C-alpha positions in Angstrom: 47.9 -55.5 89.5 45.1 -53.6 90.6 42.1 -53.7 88.1 41.2 -50.3 86.8 37.6 -49.3 87.1 36.2 -47.8 84.0 33.1 -46.0 83.4 30.8 -48.2 81.0 30.7 -46.8 77.6 27.3 -45.6 76.4 28.3 -47.1 73.0 27.0 -50.6 72.2 29.7 -52.4 70.4 27.6 -55.4 69.3 25.2 -53.0 67.2 22.3 -55.3 68.0 18.8 -53.9 68.8 17.8 -54.3 72.2 14.2 -54.7 73.6 12.3 -51.4 74.1 12.1 -50.5 77.7 8.7 -50.9 79.3 7.1 -47.4 80.1 6.0 -48.0 83.5 3.9 -44.6 83.5 1.7 -46.0 80.7 1.1 -49.0 82.7 0.2 -47.0 85.7 -2.4 -44.7 83.9 -5.4 -46.7 84.2 -4.8 -47.2 88.0 -4.2 -43.5 88.3 -7.1 -42.7 86.4 -9.5 -45.0 88.5 -7.9 -43.4 91.7 -8.4 -39.8 90.3 -11.9 -40.6 88.9 -13.6 -42.3 91.9 -13.2 -39.5 94.3 -14.6 -37.2 91.6 -17.7 -39.6 91.2 -18.2 -39.5 94.8 -18.0 -35.6 95.0 -20.4 -35.2 92.3 -22.9 -37.7 93.9 -22.6 -35.7 97.3 -23.2 -32.3 95.2 -26.2 -33.9 93.5 -27.7 -35.0 97.0 -27.1 -31.6 98.2 -29.0 -29.9 95.3 -31.7 -32.3 95.5 -32.1 -31.5 99.2 -32.0 -27.8 98.3 -34.8 -28.2 95.9 -37.0 -30.1 98.4 -36.7 -27.5 101.1 -38.0 -24.0 100.9 -34.6 -22.7 102.2 -31.9 -25.1 101.4 -29.5 -25.6 104.4 -25.7 -25.9 103.8 -24.4 -29.4 104.8 -21.0 -30.2 106.2 -18.8 -32.5 104.1 -18.2 -35.8 105.8 -14.7 -36.6 107.0 -14.1 -39.6 104.8 -14.7 -37.3 101.8 -12.5 -34.6 103.1 -9.6 -37.3 103.4 -10.4 -38.5 99.8 -10.1 -34.9 98.4 -6.8 -34.3 100.5 -5.2 -37.5 98.8 -6.7 -36.5 95.5 -5.1 -32.9 95.7 -1.7 -34.4 97.0 -1.6 -36.9 94.2 -2.7 -34.3 91.5 -0.2 -31.4 92.4 0.9 -30.9 88.8 -2.7 -29.9 88.0 -2.6 -26.9 90.3 -5.8 -27.6 92.0 -4.9 -25.5 95.1 -4.6 -21.7 95.0 -1.5 -20.4 93.3 1.4 -19.3 95.4 0.7 -21.8 98.5 2.2 -24.9 99.2 -0.1 -28.1 98.9 -0.5 -28.7 102.6 -1.1 -25.1 103.3 -3.6 -24.9 100.3 -5.4 -27.9 101.6 -5.4 -26.6 105.1 -6.8 -23.3 104.0 -9.3 -24.9 101.8 -10.9 -27.3 104.2 -10.7 -25.8 107.6 -14.3 -24.6 107.3 -17.2 -26.7 105.8 -19.0 -25.3 102.6 -21.6 -22.8 103.7 -23.2 -21.9 100.5 -25.1 -24.2 98.1 -24.7 -23.5 94.4 -27.0 -21.0 92.9 -30.2 -21.9 91.3 -30.4 -21.7 87.7 -32.7 -19.0 86.2 -33.2 -19.0 82.3 -33.1 -15.4 80.9 -36.5 -13.6 80.6 -37.7 -13.1 77.1 -39.7 -9.7 76.6 -43.0 -9.7 75.0 -43.0 -8.7 71.5 -44.1 -5.1 70.8 -47.8 -5.0 69.6 -48.1 -4.1 65.9 -51.0 -1.7 65.1 -52.4 -0.5 61.9 -50.9 3.0 61.2 -52.3 5.9 59.2 -50.4 9.1 58.2 -52.6 11.9 56.8 -52.0 15.2 55.5 -54.7 17.8 56.1 -56.7 19.2 53.1 -59.1 22.0 53.1 -62.3 20.8 54.5 -61.0 17.9 56.4 -62.3 17.1 59.9 -61.3 14.3 62.4 -64.8 12.9 62.3 -64.5 12.4 58.6 -61.0 10.8 58.9 -62.0 8.4 61.6 -65.1 7.3 59.7 -63.1 6.9 56.5 -60.6 4.4 58.4 -63.3 2.7 60.6 -61.9 4.2 63.9 -64.1 4.4 67.0 -66.1 7.8 67.2 -66.5 7.1 70.8 -62.7 7.4 71.1 -62.6 10.5 69.1 -65.3 11.9 71.6 -63.0 11.0 74.5 -59.7 12.5 73.3 -61.8 15.7 72.1 -63.0 16.2 75.7 -59.2 16.1 77.1 -58.4 19.6 78.3 -54.8 19.6 76.7 -56.0 18.0 73.5 -59.3 19.2 72.5 -58.2 22.8 71.6 -55.5 21.4 69.3 -57.8 18.9 67.5 -60.7 21.1 66.7 -59.1 23.3 64.4 -57.0 21.6 61.7 -54.8 23.6 59.2 -54.2 22.6 55.6 -50.7 21.0 55.2 -50.6 19.6 58.7 -49.8 16.0 59.3 -51.5 13.5 61.6 -50.3 10.1 62.6 -52.8 7.8 64.0 -52.3 4.0 65.1 -55.4 2.0 65.8 -56.1 -1.8 66.8 -58.9 -2.9 64.4 -60.7 0.4 64.9 -59.7 0.9 68.6 -57.6 4.1 68.8 -54.2 3.5 70.3 -52.6 6.9 69.8 -52.7 10.1 67.8 -49.6 12.6 67.1 -49.9 16.0 65.7 -47.1 18.4 65.2 -48.3 21.8 66.4 -45.1 24.0 65.5 -41.6 23.5 64.8 -40.5 22.9 68.4 -43.9 21.2 69.9 -46.1 18.3 69.2 -49.3 16.7 70.9 -49.2 12.9 71.7 -52.6 11.3 72.7 -52.1 7.7 73.9 -54.3 5.1 75.3 -53.8 4.3 79.0 -55.4 1.9 81.5 -58.0 4.6 82.7 -58.6 6.0 79.3 -56.4 8.5 77.1 -53.9 10.9 78.4 -52.4 13.8 76.3 -49.0 15.3 76.5 -47.2 18.0 74.9 -43.8 17.1 73.5 -41.0 19.1 72.9 -39.2 18.7 69.3 -35.7 20.2 69.8 -34.2 21.9 67.0 -30.6 23.0 66.1 -29.7 26.1 64.4 -26.6 26.4 62.2 -24.7 29.4 61.1 -24.3 29.9 57.2 -22.5 32.5 55.1 -23.6 33.6 51.6 -22.3 35.9 48.9 -24.1 37.0 45.7 -23.0 39.3 42.7 -25.6 40.9 40.6 -25.5 40.6 36.8 -29.0 41.1 35.8 -31.4 40.9 38.8 -31.3 40.2 42.7 -33.2 37.0 42.3 -31.2 35.7 39.4 -28.1 36.1 41.4 -29.6 34.4 44.4 -30.5 31.6 42.1 -26.8 31.5 41.0 -25.4 31.4 44.5 -28.0 28.5 45.4 -29.9 30.7 47.9 -33.6 30.0 48.6 -36.1 32.8 47.5 -37.2 33.1 51.1 -33.7 34.2 52.1 -33.7 37.0 49.3 -37.1 38.3 50.0 -35.9 38.6 53.7 -32.9 40.6 52.3 -34.9 42.9 50.3 -37.3 43.5 53.2 -34.3 44.5 55.5 -33.0 47.2 53.0 -36.3 48.0 51.3 -36.2 51.8 52.9 -33.0 52.5 51.4 -32.9 50.6 48.1 -35.6 50.2 45.4 -34.8 46.6 44.3 -36.7 47.1 40.9 -35.3 50.4 39.9 -32.0 51.1 41.9 -30.3 47.8 41.3 -26.9 48.1 39.1 -24.9 45.5 37.8 -21.9 44.3 39.9 -23.9 45.4 43.0 -23.0 42.6 45.5 -24.1 41.4 49.0 -22.8 39.1 52.0 -25.0 37.4 54.5 -24.8 35.6 57.8 -27.9 33.7 58.3 -29.4 30.6 60.3 -30.5 27.3 59.1 -32.9 25.1 61.1 -32.2 21.5 61.5 -34.1 18.9 63.4 -33.3 15.0 63.9 -30.2 15.6 61.5 -32.5 16.9 58.8 -32.7 20.1 57.3 -36.0 21.9 57.8 -36.0 25.5 56.7 -34.0 28.7 56.4 -34.0 30.8 59.5 -33.4 34.6 60.0 -30.7 36.7 58.5 -28.3 37.7 61.4 -26.0 40.2 59.6 -26.0 41.6 56.1 -24.2 44.0 53.8 -25.5 45.3 50.6 -23.3 47.2 48.1 -25.6 49.4 45.7 -24.1 51.7 43.2 -21.2 52.6 45.2 -23.1 52.8 48.8 -22.7 50.5 51.3 -25.6 49.5 53.6 -25.1 47.1 56.8 -27.8 45.6 59.2 -27.4 43.7 62.5 -30.5 41.5 63.8 -31.1 42.3 67.7 -33.6 40.6 69.8 -34.4 42.5 73.0 -35.3 40.8 76.3 -39.0 41.1 75.5 -38.5 39.0 72.3 -38.9 41.8 70.0 -36.6 41.7 66.9 -35.4 44.3 64.4 -32.5 45.3 62.3 -30.2 48.2 63.3 -27.1 49.8 61.7 -23.7 49.0 63.5 -24.2 52.3 65.5 -27.7 51.3 66.6 -29.8 53.3 64.3 -32.9 51.5 62.9 -32.6 50.4 59.2 -36.4 50.9 58.9 -37.6 54.4 58.0 -41.1 55.6 59.1 -42.2 54.9 55.4 -41.4 52.5 52.6 -40.8 53.8 49.2 -43.1 51.7 47.5 -46.2 50.2 49.3 -46.8 47.5 46.6 -44.8 44.7 44.8 -44.7 46.2 41.5 -43.4 45.0 38.0 -42.7 48.6 36.8 -43.2 52.3 37.2 -45.9 53.2 34.5 -46.0 57.1 35.5 -43.6 59.1 37.8 -44.2 62.1 39.5 -44.5 65.0 37.1 -46.3 68.4 37.8 -46.7 68.9 34.1 -47.7 65.4 32.6 -50.4 65.2 29.9 -53.2 63.0 31.2 -53.6 59.8 29.2 -57.4 60.0 29.2 -58.3 63.6 29.4 -55.4 64.5 27.0 -54.8 67.8 28.8 -51.8 69.1 31.0 -52.4 68.0 34.3 -50.0 67.4 37.2 -49.2 63.8 38.1 -48.9 64.4 41.9 -47.8 60.7 42.7 -46.2 57.7 41.1 -48.1 55.0 39.3 -46.9 51.3 40.1 -47.9 48.8 37.5 -49.0 45.5 39.0 -51.3 42.6 38.5 -54.9 42.9 39.4 -55.5 42.0 42.9 -51.8 42.5 44.2 -51.9 43.5 48.0 -51.3 47.2 48.5 -49.7 47.7 52.1 -49.6 50.9 54.4 -46.5 52.8 53.7 -46.2 53.5 57.5 -48.0 53.4 60.8 -51.1 55.5 60.7 -54.9 55.7 60.8 -57.5 55.4 58.0 -59.2 58.8 57.6 -61.0 58.0 54.3 -62.0 54.8 52.5 -64.4 54.7 49.6 -65.0 56.0 46.0 -63.4 59.3 45.2 -64.0 60.6 41.6 -61.3 59.9 39.1 -59.3 58.0 41.8 -61.9 55.3 42.0 -61.6 53.4 45.1 -59.4 55.2 47.4 -57.7 54.7 50.8 -56.0 57.7 52.8 -54.0 57.3 55.8 -52.8 60.1 58.4 -49.6 59.6 59.9 -47.6 61.4 62.5 -45.6 64.7 61.5 -48.8 66.0 59.4 -48.0 63.4 56.7 -50.8 61.8 54.7 -50.5 59.1 51.9 -53.1 58.2 49.3 -53.6 54.8 47.6 -56.0 55.0 44.5 -57.5 52.8 41.7 -57.9 49.9 44.1 -60.1 47.0 42.9 -61.1 46.4 46.6 -60.4 47.0 50.3 -59.1 45.0 53.1 -61.5 43.8 55.6 -59.4 45.0 58.7 -58.8 48.5 57.4 -62.1 50.2 57.7 -62.5 53.9 58.5 -61.1 55.2 61.7 -59.0 51.9 62.4 -55.2 52.1 63.0 -53.0 50.2 60.6 -49.3 49.1 61.0 -46.7 49.6 58.2 -46.6 46.7 55.9 -50.4 45.7 56.7 -52.6 45.2 53.6 -55.2 47.9 53.4 -56.5 47.1 49.8 -55.7 45.5 46.2 -54.5 46.8 43.0 -57.2 47.6 40.5 -58.3 49.9 37.6 -61.2 51.7 39.0 -61.9 55.5 38.3 -59.7 57.2 35.5 -57.4 54.3 34.8 -56.3 52.5 31.6 -54.7 49.3 33.3 -54.2 47.9 36.7 -51.9 49.9 38.8 -51.5 51.7 42.1 -51.5 55.6 42.1 -49.7 56.6 45.3 -49.3 60.0 46.7 -47.3 61.3 49.6 -48.2 64.8 51.0 -46.6 66.8 54.0 -49.0 69.7 55.3 -51.1 69.2 52.2 -48.3 69.6 49.7 -47.3 66.8 47.3 -43.9 65.4 47.4 -42.2 63.0 45.1 -42.6 59.7 47.0 -39.4 58.4 45.4 -37.1 61.1 46.2 -38.6 62.7 49.5 -36.5 62.4 52.5 -38.1 59.8 54.7 -38.0 60.3 58.5 -36.2 57.8 60.6 -37.7 55.1 62.8 -36.8 55.2 66.4 -33.3 53.9 67.1 -32.4 51.2 69.6 -33.6 51.9 73.1 -30.9 53.4 75.4 -31.2 50.4 77.9 -30.5 47.9 75.2 -27.6 49.7 73.6 -24.9 48.2 75.5 -26.4 44.6 74.8 -26.7 45.3 71.1 -23.1 46.7 70.6 -21.6 43.8 72.5 -23.7 41.3 70.2 -22.9 43.3 67.1 -19.4 43.5 67.3 -18.4 39.6 66.7 -21.2 39.4 64.1 -19.5 42.4 62.1 -16.1 40.7 62.5 -17.4 37.5 61.1 -19.2 39.3 58.3 -16.0 41.3 57.4 -13.8 38.2 57.6 -16.1 36.3 55.1 -16.2 39.3 52.9 -12.3 39.4 52.7 -12.1 35.7 51.8 -14.7 36.1 48.9 -12.8 39.1 47.6 -9.6 37.4 47.6 -11.1 34.4 45.9 -12.6 36.7 43.2 -9.1 38.3 42.9 -7.5 35.0 42.3 -9.9 34.1 39.7 
């Protein structure tokens, strides 16, 4: 009977524990580590000798690796295949052959510690706002800064002229090292500054640009009592409203003509610098609705840099004359051919308009003209008479004094100060008596038809109309949104 060969059962039937098998890999580990470590020690020693040789020579020369070391490394790589010491994707022999066909040619780079920049020097800093009577010499003496340095920078061509005249309100920034001037900075304008700094050969001056950013803004105001109160309610600065009144001053008397429910719409500029608001800029486009009449103005700057305001069709919003040549509080006496004189108590024609204003208020020329009389004139007191084109003359009486640059025979521009409100002559209180004459005949200054100023020049008309169209569109779009918002409320 043939014996049946059975596969031994993995199940132990005697259920007795057996001795744990000996892990031969654990016993072999010390020998593996020793075999693995010795070549590394040898390689480290070799590299150390190479580095030492490189440090002794001015130009380190790469040295070939001895054959014995090559063989040790090859054995090491072969035994350590699980550690992937040869390039990925290649077999061990190929990687070893590729890695060792040429001797090492480049020594390890020398170690250079990171360079530390010297600390920025700290100097004493002075920020001074110029007051009336201040001089640089006084400022330098006060803070113990070298007057010799002041003399040197004052002699610089680009700096001297900007340092001799100081304007109250200007700001200087000075840095010095124990009295030794290091730098001086002065803002000359919104877009320009002067910087004087110490250099190896002395001092140097340079003009710095101060870039600005112009942002477009929109505004709306509705009048309940006065123009300025409406501006305050809308959060608008006084400067902006003064500019608005100046644009339409030829058509609207902002003291007497303003009515409740008048309103206005503005496009204007704001000037920003370094992310900070600086000031309100120019009005770009405006509309004023007064007592059922609409006035519009567009600002235009011609290629020569001259700016003015024009109606949408190119007519100047300016007239050759202004209605009121003084900022007044009220009209104390109107044009009246049969008025009773307050002092003489007789019927005596009042051939002009009396504008009550505080003593010393500037009186301005109503239009371009020439001074043909300046002096004392009977009951008029101190008087100025201007001759204008078209055989028109204007008279300004009861002045407290005269402007220095408006002497007899001089030419003056519209808006130029020619005198100051007073009460000289036959006057009971400070006011301006103003007359307007055509060919020697008195006309009512408040109602006479004033001649227009020149329209925009023909060569600029195309450019103006092209610039005005988008501004008017933006202004009208803003106007519609404000009207719609008011209707919803």
